[in-house]
N, C-alpha and C positions, 0 to 999 in steps of 0.2 A: 496412490498420492498419499504419501504421509501426512498422518493428522498433527496440525499443531496445537498445543496445549491450550488452554483457555489463558493461561497466565503468562503466556510468552511476553517478554519485554524486547526493547529495541536492540540491545546486544544478542539476545537468543535468535532473533529474526535476521541479523547481520551476517552471523557468523553459519546460520542454515543457507542462507542464500548464498553465500560464499562457496560453501561446501556443494550446493547443486552446481553453482556454474562451473567447479573444478571438474566436475563429472562430466560435463556436455563435450561434445566434440568443436572444434572449430567452427564447421560448418553452422552447427546450433548456435553458438556463440553469436556467429556475425546473424544469423535469422533473429534472434532475440534482440539483440543491439538494435537492429532495422527495426523493429515492432516497437519498441521504446521509444526510438527518435521518432516515429511517426505518432503514435498513441499516447505517450507519456505526457505532453500538455493537455490532450483532452480529459485523461483520468487526473490528473492533479486539479484542473479547473473544477470538476465533478466534486472531487474531496474538498476543496475550499468552498464550494456551494453547499454542500451537505453538513460542512462544519459552521459557517454562517446561520443556516437555518435552525441547527440543533443550539446554538447559543440564542438567538431571539427566542426560540421555545422556551428555553430554560428562563432566560430573563423575564418572558412574559409570565412565565407559571409564579417565578418569585415574586413577581411587582402585584399579582392577584392573590397570592396566598399570604 
């Protein structure tokens, strides 16, 4: 698996994802689309929870300091 540089921005990640998508066979694309449809909402909810917790922790540290 190729390593993603530490400073990869949203444009670079989008271009890389598109490049990988183009290289997949139609069957693999269908499998990935099905997995995204099933697990995508779960992943987004977890990311939102993590972001809220990080913001709350940062706000707490700023208020204390």
